[in-house]
C-alpha positions in Angstrom: -29.6 18.6 61.6 -26.3 17.0 62.7 -24.8 15.1 59.8 -25.9 16.2 56.4 -24.5 15.7 53.8 -22.4 12.9 55.3 -23.2 9.3 54.7 -24.1 8.4 58.3 -24.8 10.0 61.6 -22.5 9.5 64.6 -25.1 9.7 67.3 -22.8 10.0 70.3 -20.6 12.8 69.0 -23.5 14.4 67.0 -21.7 14.8 63.7 -21.5 13.1 60.4 -19.3 10.1 59.5 -17.2 11.0 56.5 -14.9 8.3 55.1 -11.3 9.1 55.6 -11.9 11.6 58.4 -12.7 8.9 61.0 -10.6 5.9 62.0 -11.1 3.1 59.5 -13.5 0.4 60.5 -12.4 -2.0 57.8 -15.0 -3.6 55.5 -17.8 -1.8 57.3 -16.7 1.5 55.7 -17.1 0.1 52.2 -20.8 1.1 52.4 -19.7 4.8 52.5 -19.2 6.5 49.2 -19.7 10.2 50.0 -23.1 10.1 48.4 -25.4 11.0 51.4 -26.0 7.3 52.0 -28.6 7.6 54.8 -30.6 10.2 53.0 -31.0 8.0 49.8 -31.6 4.9 51.9 -34.4 6.5 53.8 -36.4 8.1 50.9 -39.2 5.6 50.6 -39.4 5.3 54.4 -40.6 8.9 54.5 -43.5 8.1 52.2 -44.4 4.9 54.2 -44.5 7.1 57.3 -46.8 9.6 55.5 -44.1 12.3 55.5 -44.8 13.4 51.9 -43.6 17.0 52.3 -40.3 15.8 53.8 -40.0 13.3 51.0 -40.4 16.0 48.4 -37.7 18.1 50.1 -35.4 15.1 50.5 -35.7 14.2 46.8 -34.8 17.8 45.8 -31.7 17.5 48.1 -30.6 14.3 46.5 -31.0 15.7 43.0 -29.2 18.9 43.9 -26.4 17.7 46.2 -25.5 14.0 45.6 -22.5 13.3 43.4 -22.0 9.7 42.2 -18.7 10.3 40.4 -16.4 10.2 43.5 -12.9 8.7 43.5 -13.8 6.2 46.2 -13.8 2.4 46.4 -17.2 1.0 47.6 -18.8 -2.4 48.1 -20.8 -3.5 45.0 -23.3 -5.3 47.3 -23.9 -2.5 49.8 -24.1 0.2 47.0 -26.6 -1.9 45.1 -29.0 -2.7 48.0 -28.7 0.7 49.7 -28.0 3.4 47.1 -29.3 1.8 43.8 -32.2 0.3 45.7 -32.8 3.6 47.5 -33.0 5.6 44.3 -35.3 3.0 42.7 -37.5 2.9 45.8 -37.6 6.6 45.8 -38.5 6.7 42.1 -41.3 4.1 42.6 -43.1 6.1 45.3 -42.4 9.4 43.5 -44.2 8.4 40.4 -47.0 6.9 42.6 -47.4 10.3 44.4 -47.3 12.2 41.1 -50.1 10.0 39.7 -52.2 10.8 42.8 -52.0 14.5 41.7 -51.1 16.3 45.0 -47.3 15.9 45.4 -44.2 15.6 43.2 -45.9 17.2 40.2 -42.6 18.6 39.1 -40.8 15.2 39.2 -39.5 14.0 35.9 -37.6 10.8 36.6 -34.5 12.4 38.0 -34.0 9.7 40.6 -34.2 7.1 37.9 -31.6 8.9 35.8 -29.3 8.9 38.8 -30.0 5.1 39.3 -29.1 4.4 35.7 -25.8 6.4 36.1 -25.0 4.4 39.2 -25.9 1.2 37.5 -23.4 1.9 34.7 -20.7 2.7 37.4 -21.3 -0.8 38.9 -21.1 -2.7 35.6 -17.2 -2.8 35.4 -17.2 -5.0 38.5 -18.8 -7.8 36.3 -15.8 -8.0 34.0 -14.9 -11.5 35.1 -14.9 -14.8 33.2 -17.5 -16.3 35.6 -19.9 -13.3 35.5 -19.6 -13.0 39.3 -18.8 -9.4 40.2 -15.7 -8.1 42.0 -16.6 -7.3 45.6 -15.6 -3.7 45.2 -15.5 -1.0 42.5 -14.2 2.5 42.2 -17.1 4.9 41.4 -14.9 7.0 39.2 -12.3 4.6 37.8 -14.1 1.2 37.8 -12.0 -1.9 38.6 -8.9 -2.3 36.5 -7.9 1.3 35.9 -4.5 2.2 37.3 -6.1 4.6 39.8 -8.9 2.3 40.8 -7.2 0.9 43.9 -9.2 -2.3 43.5 -9.6 -5.3 41.2 -7.1 -7.6 42.8 -9.6 -9.5 44.9 -10.3 -13.1 44.0 -13.2 -14.0 46.4 -16.7 -12.7 47.1 -19.5 -13.9 49.3 -22.5 -15.7 47.8 -24.9 -13.1 49.0 -22.7 -10.3 47.5 -23.0 -11.9 44.0 -26.5 -13.2 44.4 -28.3 -10.2 45.7 -28.5 -8.1 42.6 -31.4 -9.4 40.5 -34.2 -7.3 42.1 -32.5 -3.9 41.7 -30.8 -4.6 38.4 -33.9 -6.1 36.9 -36.1 -3.2 38.1 -33.6 -0.8 36.6 -33.8 -2.6 33.3 -37.6 -2.7 33.4 -37.9 1.0 34.4 -35.4 2.2 31.7 -35.8 -0.4 28.9 -32.0 -1.1 29.1 -31.6 -4.9 29.4 -27.9 -5.1 30.2 -28.4 -4.7 34.0 -30.8 -7.6 34.2 -28.6 -9.7 32.0 -25.6 -9.3 34.2 -27.5 -10.1 37.4 -29.0 -13.2 35.9 -25.6 -14.4 34.7 -24.2 -14.1 38.2 -27.2 -16.1 39.6 -26.9 -18.7 36.9 -23.2 -19.3 37.8 -23.9 -19.7 41.5 -26.7 -22.2 40.8 -24.4 -24.2 38.5 -21.7 -24.3 41.2 -23.9 -25.5 44.0 -22.8 -28.7 45.7 -24.8 -31.2 43.6 -25.3 -33.9 46.3 -26.5 -31.6 49.0 -27.9 -28.7 46.9 -26.2 -26.3 49.2 -23.9 -23.3 48.5 -20.9 -22.2 50.4 -20.2 -18.8 52.0 -17.4 -17.6 49.8 -16.6 -18.3 46.1 -13.6 -17.6 43.8 -14.9 -15.1 41.2 -12.5 -16.4 38.5 -12.6 -20.2 39.0 -15.9 -20.7 40.7 -14.2 -22.8 43.4 -15.8 -22.6 46.9 -13.4 -20.9 49.3 -15.4 -21.3 52.4 -17.4 -24.5 52.3 -19.7 -24.0 55.3 -23.4 -23.2 54.5 -26.2 -21.7 56.5 -28.9 -19.0 56.2 -27.0 -16.2 57.9 -24.2 -13.9 57.0 -22.7 -14.4 53.6 -25.5 -16.4 52.1 -28.8 -15.0 53.5 -30.1 -12.7 50.8 -29.1 -15.0 48.0 -32.0 -17.3 49.0 -34.3 -14.3 49.6 -33.7 -13.0 46.1 -34.4 -16.3 44.4 -37.9 -16.3 45.8 -38.5 -12.6 45.4 -37.2 -12.7 41.8 -39.9 -15.2 41.0 -42.5 -13.0 42.7 -41.3 -9.8 40.8 -40.3 -11.3 37.5 -42.5 -14.4 37.2 -39.7 -16.7 36.0 -40.4 -20.2 37.1 -36.7 -21.1 37.2 -36.2 -18.9 40.2 -38.9 -20.6 42.1 -37.5 -24.1 41.2 -34.1 -23.1 42.4 -35.4 -21.7 45.6 -37.5 -24.8 46.3 -34.4 -27.0 45.7 -32.3 -25.0 48.1 -35.1 -24.7 50.6 -35.5 -28.5 50.7 -31.8 -28.8 51.4 -32.0 -26.1 54.2 -34.8 -27.9 55.9 -33.1 -31.3 55.5 -29.7 -30.3 56.9 -29.5 -26.8 58.4 -32.8 -26.6 60.2 -32.7 -28.2 63.6 -35.9 -26.5 65.1 -35.8 -24.0 66.5 -32.1 -23.7 65.6 -30.6 -23.0 62.2 -27.0 -24.3 62.3 -24.3 -24.1 59.6 -23.1 -27.3 58.0 -20.4 -28.4 55.5 -21.7 -28.4 51.9 -19.9 -31.7 51.2 -20.8 -33.3 54.5 -24.1 -31.7 55.4 -24.7 -34.0 58.3 -21.7 -32.4 60.0 -22.3 -29.1 61.8 -19.7 -26.4 60.9 -20.0 -24.4 64.1 -21.9 -24.3 67.3 -23.2 -20.7 67.1 -25.6 -18.7 65.1 -25.4 -15.1 63.8 -28.1 -12.5 64.0 -28.6 -12.1 60.3 -30.5 -15.4 60.1 -33.4 -13.6 61.9 -34.7 -12.6 58.4 -35.3 -16.3 57.6 -38.7 -16.7 59.4 -40.0 -13.8 57.3 -38.8 -15.5 54.1 -40.5 -18.7 55.3 -43.8 -16.8 55.7 -43.4 -15.5 52.1 -42.9 -19.1 51.0 -45.8 -20.4 53.1 -44.0 -22.6 55.6 -45.3 -21.1 58.8 -44.6 -23.6 61.5 -40.8 -23.5 61.5 -41.0 -19.7 61.0 -42.9 -19.4 64.3 -40.5 -21.7 66.1 -37.3 -19.9 65.0 -38.9 -16.5 65.6 -39.9 -17.5 69.1 -36.4 -18.7 70.0 -34.9 -15.4 68.8 -37.5 -13.5 70.8 -36.5 -15.4 73.9 -32.8 -14.4 73.3 -33.9 -10.8 72.9 -35.9 -10.9 76.1 -32.7 -12.0 77.9 -30.4 -9.4 76.5 -32.7 -6.6 75.3 -31.3 -7.0 71.8 -30.2 -9.8 69.6 -26.4 -10.3 69.9 -24.5 -10.4 66.7 -23.9 -14.1 67.4 -25.0 -16.5 70.1 -24.3 -20.2 70.9 -26.6 -23.1 70.7 -27.1 -22.9 74.5 -27.9 -19.2 74.0 -24.8 -17.6 75.4 -23.4 -14.4 73.9 -20.8 -15.2 71.2 -20.4 -11.7 69.7 -21.8 -9.1 72.0 -22.4 -6.2 69.5 -25.8 -5.2 68.1 -25.8 -2.5 65.3 -29.6 -2.1 65.5 -30.2 -4.7 62.9 -33.8 -4.9 61.5 -34.1 -8.5 60.5 -36.0 -9.6 63.5 -38.5 -6.7 63.2 -38.9 -7.7 59.5 -39.9 -11.3 60.4 -42.2 -10.1 63.2 -44.0 -7.9 60.6 -44.4 -10.8 58.2 -45.6 -13.2 60.9 -48.2 -10.8 62.0 -49.4 -10.3 58.4 -49.7 -14.0 58.0 -51.3 -14.9 61.3 -53.1 -11.8 62.6 -51.9 -12.9 66.0 -51.8 -9.9 68.4 -48.8 -11.6 70.1 -46.6 -10.2 67.4 -47.8 -6.7 68.2 -46.6 -7.2 71.7 -43.3 -8.4 70.3 -43.1 -5.1 68.2 -43.9 -3.1 71.3 -41.0 -4.7 73.2 -38.7 -3.8 70.3 -39.8 -0.2 70.4 -39.5 0.1 74.2 -36.0 -1.4 74.1 -34.9 1.0 71.4 -36.2 4.0 73.4 -34.9 2.8 76.7 -31.4 1.5 75.7 -30.4 2.9 72.3 -31.9 6.4 72.2 -29.3 9.1 72.7 -29.7 12.9 72.3 -28.7 12.9 68.6 -30.3 9.7 67.4 -30.1 6.0 68.1 -26.7 4.4 69.0 -25.7 0.9 68.2 -24.9 -1.4 71.1 -21.2 -2.1 71.7 -22.1 -4.8 74.1 -25.6 -6.1 74.9 -24.4 -7.4 78.2 -23.3 -4.0 79.6 -25.5 -1.8 77.5 -22.6 0.3 76.3 -22.9 2.2 73.1 -21.0 2.6 69.8 -20.9 5.9 67.9 -22.7 4.4 65.0 -26.1 4.5 63.4 -26.2 2.6 60.1 -28.5 3.8 57.3 -30.4 0.5 57.4 -31.8 1.5 60.8 -34.0 4.2 59.2 -34.4 2.4 55.9 -35.7 -0.9 57.4 -36.3 -0.8 61.2 -38.6 2.3 61.2 -40.4 1.0 58.1 -41.2 -2.5 59.4 -42.2 -1.3 62.9 -44.5 1.4 61.5 -46.1 -1.1 59.1 -46.5 -3.6 61.9 -48.8 -1.2 63.8 -50.3 0.7 60.8 -53.9 0.1 59.8 -54.9 0.3 56.2 -56.3 3.8 56.7 -52.9 5.0 58.0 -51.3 4.3 54.6 -51.5 6.6 51.7 -51.0 3.7 49.2 -51.5 0.0 49.2 -48.3 -1.7 50.4 -49.4 -5.0 48.8 -48.7 -3.5 45.4 -45.0 -3.6 46.1 -42.3 -6.1 47.0 -39.6 -5.4 49.6 -35.9 -5.6 48.6 -33.5 -6.9 51.2 -33.0 -3.3 52.3 -36.8 -2.9 52.5 -37.0 -0.7 49.4 -40.3 -0.8 47.5 -40.4 -2.1 43.9 -43.8 -2.1 42.2 -45.2 -5.5 41.1 -46.3 -4.2 37.8 -42.7 -4.3 36.7 -43.2 -8.0 35.9 -45.1 -7.1 32.7 -43.0 -4.1 31.7 -40.1 -4.1 29.2 -39.6 -7.8 29.2 -36.3 -7.6 27.3 -35.1 -11.0 28.6 -36.6 -14.1 27.0 -37.9 -16.2 29.8 -36.2 -19.5 29.4 -35.8 -22.1 32.2 -32.1 -22.3 32.8 -32.5 -24.5 35.9 -30.8 -27.8 35.3 -31.2 -31.1 37.2 -34.3 -29.8 39.0 -35.6 -32.5 41.2 -39.3 -33.1 42.1 -39.6 -32.5 45.8 -42.1 -34.0 48.2 -43.4 -30.9 49.8 -47.0 -29.8 49.6 -45.9 -26.2 50.3 -44.5 -26.0 46.8 -48.1 -26.2 45.4 -48.6 -22.7 46.7 -47.3 -19.5 45.2 -49.4 -17.0 47.1 -50.6 -18.6 50.3 -53.0 -16.6 52.5 -54.2 -16.5 56.0 -57.4 -18.4 55.3 -55.5 -21.4 53.8 -52.9 -21.5 56.5 -55.1 -21.0 59.6 -58.7 -22.1 58.8 -60.8 -21.0 61.8 -57.9 -21.6 64.3 -56.5 -18.3 65.8 -54.6 -20.3 68.4 -52.5 -22.1 65.8 -49.4 -19.9 66.2 -49.7 -20.0 70.0 -49.8 -23.8 70.1 -46.5 -23.8 68.2 -44.8 -21.1 70.4 -45.8 -22.6 73.7 -43.2 -25.4 73.9 -40.5 -22.8 73.2 -41.5 -20.3 75.8 -38.7 -21.1 78.2 -36.2 -22.4 75.8 -33.5 -19.8 76.7 -33.9 -19.3 80.4 -34.9 -22.7 81.8 -33.2 -25.2 79.5 -30.0 -25.6 77.4 -31.3 -27.4 74.3 -28.5 -29.3 72.6 -28.6 -29.6 68.9 -31.3 -32.1 67.9 -29.7 -35.3 66.8 -30.1 -36.4 63.2 -31.8 -39.5 64.4 -34.5 -37.4 66.0 -35.2 -35.5 62.7 -38.1 -36.6 60.5 -35.6 -37.8 57.9 -34.2 -40.3 60.4 -30.8 -40.4 58.5 -27.5 -40.6 60.3 -26.7 -41.9 63.8 -26.8 -39.8 66.9 -23.4 -38.3 67.7 -22.1 -40.7 70.4 -20.1 -38.1 72.4 -20.0 -34.3 72.6 -16.8 -32.5 73.7 -18.6 -30.7 76.5 -19.6 -34.1 78.1 -16.2 -35.7 77.8 -14.4 -37.1 80.9 -11.0 -38.6 80.5 -11.6 -40.8 83.6 -14.7 -42.4 82.1 -14.0 -45.8 80.5 -17.1 -45.7 78.4 -16.0 -42.3 76.9 -12.5 -43.7 76.2 -14.1 -46.6 74.3 -16.2 -44.2 72.2 -13.1 -42.1 71.5 -11.3 -45.3 70.2 -14.3 -46.0 67.9 -14.1 -42.5 66.5 -10.3 -42.9 65.8 -9.3 -40.6 68.7 -6.5 -41.8 70.9 -5.7 -40.4 74.4 -2.3 -39.9 75.9 -1.5 -38.8 79.4 1.4 -36.4 79.5 3.9 -36.1 82.4 2.8 -32.6 83.3 -0.8 -33.7 84.0 -2.3 -32.7 80.7 -4.1 -35.0 78.3 -3.4 -35.1 74.6 -6.0 -36.2 72.1 -5.0 -37.2 68.6 -7.4 -38.2 65.8 -6.5 -40.5 62.9 -9.6 -40.9 60.7 -8.3 -44.1 59.1 -8.4 -45.8 62.5 -12.1 -45.1 63.0 -14.6 -47.9 63.0 -16.5 -46.4 60.1 -16.8 -43.3 58.0 -19.6 -42.0 60.2 -17.6 -42.6 63.3 -14.7 -40.7 61.7 -17.1 -37.8 61.0 -18.1 -37.8 64.6 -14.5 -37.8 65.7 -13.8 -34.8 63.5 -16.7 -32.9 65.0 -15.6 -33.9 68.5 -12.1 -32.4 67.8 -13.6 -29.2 66.4 -15.8 -28.8 69.4 -12.8 -29.2 71.6 -11.2 -26.2 69.8 -14.3 -24.1 70.3 -14.4 -25.0 74.0 -10.8 -24.1 74.5 -11.4 -20.7 72.8 -14.5 -20.1 75.0 -12.5 -21.0 78.2 -9.8 -18.5 77.2 -12.5 -15.8 77.0 -14.1 -16.7 80.2 -10.8 -16.3 82.1 -11.0 -12.6 81.4 -13.1 -10.0 83.2 -16.0 -8.7 81.2 -16.1 -5.0 80.1 -17.7 -2.5 82.4 -19.9 0.6 81.7 -19.6 4.3 82.4 -23.1 5.8 82.2 -23.6 9.6 82.1 -26.6 10.3 84.3 -26.7 14.1 84.6 -28.6 16.6 82.5 -29.0 16.4 79.5 -27.9 12.8 79.2 -30.0 11.2 81.9 -28.4 7.8 81.5 -28.8 7.7 77.7 -25.0 7.7 76.9 -23.2 4.6 77.9 -19.5 4.2 77.3 -17.6 0.8 77.1 -14.9 0.7 79.8 -12.1 -1.7 80.6 -12.1 -3.2 84.1 -9.2 -3.3 86.6 -7.8 -6.4 88.3 -7.8 -4.5 91.6 -10.1 -2.3 93.6 -13.9 -2.7 94.0 -15.4 -5.5 91.9 -18.4 -3.8 90.3 -19.9 -7.2 89.4 -20.4 -7.8 93.2 -21.6 -4.3 93.9 -24.7 -4.2 91.7 -25.6 -0.6 92.6 -22.3 0.6 91.2 -20.6 3.8 92.1 -22.3 7.1 91.3 -20.8 10.6 91.6 -19.8 13.8 89.9 -16.5 13.7 88.0 -13.5 16.0 88.6 -10.1 16.3 86.8 -7.2 15.8 89.1 -3.9 17.7 89.4 -1.4 16.5 88.3 -3.5 15.0 85.5 -1.4 11.8 85.3 -2.1 11.0 89.0 1.4 9.8 89.5 2.2 11.9 92.6 0.2 13.4 95.5 -3.0 15.1 94.4 -2.7 18.9 94.7 -6.4 19.6 94.4 -7.9 17.2 97.0 -10.8 19.5 97.8 -12.0 19.2 94.2 -11.6 15.5 94.2 -13.1 14.5 97.5 -16.3 12.4 97.2 -16.0 12.6 93.5 -14.9 10.3 90.6 -11.5 11.3 89.6 -10.5 11.7 85.9 -6.8 11.2 85.0 -4.6 10.5 82.0 -2.9 7.2 81.3 0.9 7.1 81.4 4.1 7.7 83.5 3.3 5.3 86.3 1.4 2.2 87.3 -2.4 2.1 87.3 -2.4 1.0 90.9 -0.3 4.0 91.9 -2.8 6.3 90.4 -5.6 4.6 92.3 -3.8 4.9 95.6 -3.1 8.6 95.1 -6.8 9.5 94.2 -8.1 7.2 97.0 -5.8 9.1 99.5 -7.3 12.4 98.2 -10.8 11.2 99.0 -12.0 10.1 95.6 -14.8 7.5 95.5 -13.7 6.1 92.1 -11.4 6.7 89.2 -11.5 6.8 85.4 -8.2 6.5 83.5 -8.4 8.1 80.0 -6.0 6.8 77.3 -3.3 9.2 76.2 -3.2 7.7 72.7 -5.0 10.3 70.6 -7.9 8.9 68.6 -8.0 5.5 70.3 -11.5 4.1 70.5 -13.3 0.9 71.7 -14.8 0.9 68.2 -11.4 -0.1 66.7 -9.3 -1.5 69.5 -9.9 -4.5 71.8 -10.6 -3.7 75.4 -8.1 -4.6 78.1 -7.8 -4.9 81.8 -5.7 -2.7 84.0 -3.3 -5.0 85.8 -1.8 -4.4 89.3 1.8 -3.4 90.0 2.9 -6.9 91.1 2.4 -6.1 94.7 -0.6 -6.6 97.1 -3.4 -4.3 96.0 -5.9 -5.1 98.7 -5.5 -1.6 100.0 -7.2 -0.2 96.9 -11.0 -0.3 97.6 -12.4 2.2 95.1 -13.5 1.1 91.6 -11.2 1.9 88.7 -12.2 1.9 85.0 -10.3 2.6 81.7 -11.7 4.6 78.8 -10.1 4.9 75.4 -9.3 8.5 74.2 -12.5 8.9 72.1 -14.9 7.8 74.9 -12.9 9.8 77.5 -13.3 12.9 75.4 -17.1 12.5 75.4 -16.9 13.1 79.2 -14.4 15.9 78.9 -16.5 17.6 76.3 -19.5 17.3 78.6 -17.6 18.9 81.4 -16.6 21.8 79.2 -20.2 22.4 78.2 -22.2 21.6 81.4 -19.5 21.8 84.1 -21.3 19.4 86.6 -21.3 16.0 85.0 -22.5 12.9 87.0 -21.6 9.4 86.0 -22.4 5.8 87.2 -19.7 3.2 87.2 -21.2 -0.3 87.0 -20.9 -3.7 85.6 -23.6 -3.0 83.0 -25.8 -0.1 82.1 -28.7 0.5 84.4 -32.3 1.0 83.3 -33.0 4.8 83.6 -36.1 4.0 85.7 -33.7 2.4 88.2 -31.3 5.4 88.1 -34.0 7.9 88.8 -35.9 6.0 91.5 -38.8 4.9 89.4 -39.5 8.3 87.8 -39.5 7.4 84.2 -37.8 9.7 81.8 -39.9 10.3 78.6 -38.7 8.0 75.8 -40.0 9.4 72.6 -38.8 8.7 69.0 -39.2 12.5 68.5 -36.8 15.0 70.0 -37.4 15.4 73.7 -34.9 18.0 74.7 -37.5 20.4 76.2 -39.0 17.7 78.3 -35.5 16.8 79.5 -34.7 20.4 80.6 -37.9 20.5 82.6 -37.3 17.1 84.1 -33.8 18.2 85.3 -35.3 20.1 88.3 -37.5 17.2 89.4 -34.8 14.5 89.7 -34.1 13.1 93.2 -30.6 13.8 94.5 -30.5 10.7 96.6 -27.5 8.6 95.3 -28.7 5.2 96.6 -30.3 3.0 94.0 -31.5 -0.6 93.5 -30.3 -2.9 90.7 -33.3 -4.6 89.0 -31.6 -5.5 85.7 -30.6 -9.1 84.8 -27.4 -10.4 86.2 -24.4 -9.9 84.0 -23.7 -12.8 81.6 -20.8 -15.0 82.3 -19.7 -15.1 78.7 -17.2 -12.2 78.4 -15.5 -10.2 75.6 -11.8 -10.6 74.9 -10.2 -8.2 77.4 -6.5 -8.2 77.6 -4.9 -7.0 80.9 -2.5 -4.1 80.8 -0.5 -2.2 83.3 1.1 1.2 83.1 4.7 1.4 82.1 7.1 2.3 85.0 9.2 5.4 85.3 12.5 5.1 83.6 15.0 3.1 85.6 12.3 1.3 87.6 12.1 -2.5 87.4 8.6 -4.0 87.1 7.3 -7.6 87.2 4.1 -6.6 85.4 3.3 -6.7 81.7 4.1 -4.0 79.2 1.5 -1.2 78.8 -0.4 -2.8 76.0 0.3 -6.5 76.4 -2.1 -9.3 77.2 -2.2 -10.7 80.7 -1.1 -14.3 80.6 -3.7 -17.0 81.1 -3.0 -20.2 83.0 -2.1 -22.0 79.8 -0.7 -25.0 81.6 -3.9 -25.8 83.5 -6.9 -24.0 82.1 -6.6 -24.2 78.3 -6.6 -26.6 75.4 -3.7 -26.3 73.1 -4.0 -27.7 69.6 -1.2 -28.3 67.0 -0.6 -30.7 64.2 -4.0 -32.5 64.8 -3.1 -33.0 68.5 -5.7 -31.8 71.0 -4.7 -31.1 74.6 -7.5 -31.3 77.2 -6.8 -29.7 80.6 -6.6 -31.8 83.7 -4.6 -32.8 86.8 -6.5 -35.8 88.2 -8.9 -35.9 85.4 -9.6 -33.8 82.3 -13.1 -32.7 81.6 -14.5 -30.0 79.3 -16.9 -27.7 81.3 -20.6 -28.4 80.9 -22.7 -25.4 79.8 -24.5 -23.8 82.7 -28.2 -24.4 82.4 -29.2 -22.6 85.6 -29.2 -19.0 86.6 -25.5 -19.3 87.0 -25.3 -18.8 83.3 -25.8 -15.1 83.9 -23.6 -14.7 87.0 -20.0 -13.7 86.8 -17.7 -16.5 87.7 -15.2 -16.2 90.5 -11.9 -15.7 88.8 -8.3 -15.2 89.9 -5.8 -13.4 87.8 -2.1 -14.3 88.0 -1.5 -11.0 89.9 -4.0 -12.2 92.6 -2.8 -15.7 93.0 1.0 -14.9 93.0 2.9 -12.1 94.6 4.2 -11.3 91.2 3.4 -12.2 87.6 5.1 -15.6 87.0 6.6 -15.7 83.5 7.2 -19.4 83.8 8.2 -21.3 80.7 5.0 -23.3 81.0 2.9 -20.3 80.2 2.4 -20.1 76.4 2.1 -16.7 74.8 -1.4 -16.0 73.5 -0.1 -15.5 70.0 1.4 -19.0 70.1 -1.8 -20.6 71.3 -3.9 -18.8 68.6 -1.4 -19.8 65.9 -1.6 -23.4 67.0 -5.4 -23.3 66.9 -5.3 -21.8 63.4 -2.9 -24.4 62.2 -5.1 -27.2 63.4 -8.3 -25.6 62.0 -6.5 -25.5 58.6 -5.6 -29.2 59.1 -9.2 -30.1 59.7 -10.3 -28.2 56.6 -7.7 -30.2 54.6 -9.2 -33.4 56.1 -12.5 -32.6 54.6 -11.1 -33.5 51.2 -10.3 -37.0 52.4 -12.6 -39.9 51.9 -13.3 -41.0 55.5 
């Protein structure tokens, strides 16, 4: 209705996303190839949902309208799993429907012909000495053609090269053309041969020409995830024992080094006892589902429960979160991996608990992500703000897994057990294993080790074997993890506590370090870390691995220094105010549209006024707000809209406050700017006392501001809520729930409009805002020509207290803050974790911004950190 034939729907602006016509989002846009991506990706979902008539029409649209010969550079990985997989999944269910005799009688393999055409267009990417594909290919010109605009890359991710075998082998089996399966097998063989032999782990990024590991950290999340998935599923689909043996070898290494139940933490492939980072990304949520397929249920239940506790805290799974469950990256693009694992765990256990989990997912989607034109990704799970984005995988995977979770056998028009899911949840029939076996099955796995794991005896475990007469089994595993997020801060389980018992417990963590503690100083000395007190009150830490008492102590020292870097980065972020939310609450939006807004360092602090400020918006005259408001009658008791530029933010605020406004929204004058592509910033004061400003002020980029301006043009009266985070719509409308249906509910919304209470008071019943905040730089408006100003330039970062509140690292020297004593902050394990910290900006603490020489520019600090991180990576090559 809104986007065809574009690749994706933009649910906030109700139009299609066409590559080249919207601001570039970087690598994310490599999935878009002007081939109606969402339509192709959703074909087999329609059949799962029993929408056979719609499926038939969709297939006709694909055959008639989709062109695969576009001069456009796309991701080999994304095009394979979404488009090639979508065409093959569509073909699989099309021939199934045709055999049933009611639908698709006209179908003659057209989707398969398109899949084969696309397969040939991807093959030029494999023209490397290693057999690993280039990460990108031009659909029209291939890789090395003068007009291809690609082919210069040297690196690819492990998952990018190792997630091809299901689609390519299925294409070969369907068509009888063996070349596709051969290329995919060669890529998998190469990755297997390049694994780190002592740990049996693989890195995240590999050089496609030399096979050298570029990023040597290893986990089960982004960059590696589906490589492991495809090894096991290739065995299931193709029956080749070598794939199972490889998977078992990797799985043993994962459980030995990466799994720290319920956490899954990245490690270094050469030093797998050393954690590579202290946070996890949301893509690892697929892993419990894979463990179910393998038959290892206990750790699957544990990790899934931990993830569910994080979701209950934030409504969605943040893109990344720390080991003490704070938000690390706040976005959530409606990823389906957790729903996938929930489906598999329910299939394995039959435990109705997982139906309740699925119900929670659906309610959160309807309550927080549903917008008039679709479902919008979350820009920030802490504030509930939206992003104008709905990826194709949302319909391809999320809808499919949630429907299957609740579907009874009689709800399905075919047996789902006859198919295997690709990583994009496309359906490939299991009978392919005995069709067109053009590849001779030879075991190419070398140095396979016999592993002591009884799970490896099973290839198709079932519920009766796993849970004999014990329906409480899963609950007994979940119970100890029930309060893991809210009531405790679990620290990574030490190696000594693991069943393997190898490796000593880390003697000291950076977060616990106190420079005044003699015992801590002794431990530092043992780890080869020396401490120097500087004249300005800071403390300098320097590590020399050769001075450590042993190689294990040196490893601990290296980790201690890396943790110090992470802590300093976290401290920098926590000095900034978190983003705020502008929520459109009037008809026909009813709180569904939430815009990410930048805060101000002056005026009402919305984090302390939980109810927020609610009112109708009005455009002021003059629009820049830099002089006395000439339409005060239109602005009085309303939230004023104004344009950025020509004077200070604080001056605008004073002018609209004088005119009687109850709040203000400054809209960026930079055409096309958006929170999707630009970092948020704070509006700084004017260098003077701003206590006289008592109304809330928020900043919207141009694109988000235009959403409000467009709403005014269409509906005239537009009411918004300014708050620290988006409010539950039940709270906004005094407990009168607005219908939340997956189907279009515009009629219900129009009828509901007349029934809404007009009382503006409201109660805040959502969780407290999380203390972890997004990088938000402070800006102030540029002064009029000729004026002097002590504040920062319009788009510059507000300086942090670099001399007292940060850790500066350079040339292997770590600086720990301190006056009397230096101590890294302990993670908050109480409710304080969720409450905004009292913070003072420089503008508040001084009468003017102090550009003292002691204040390091942010760029310099970041450069120092990066230099030191590179130095640490070089140290990995040393024999400690």
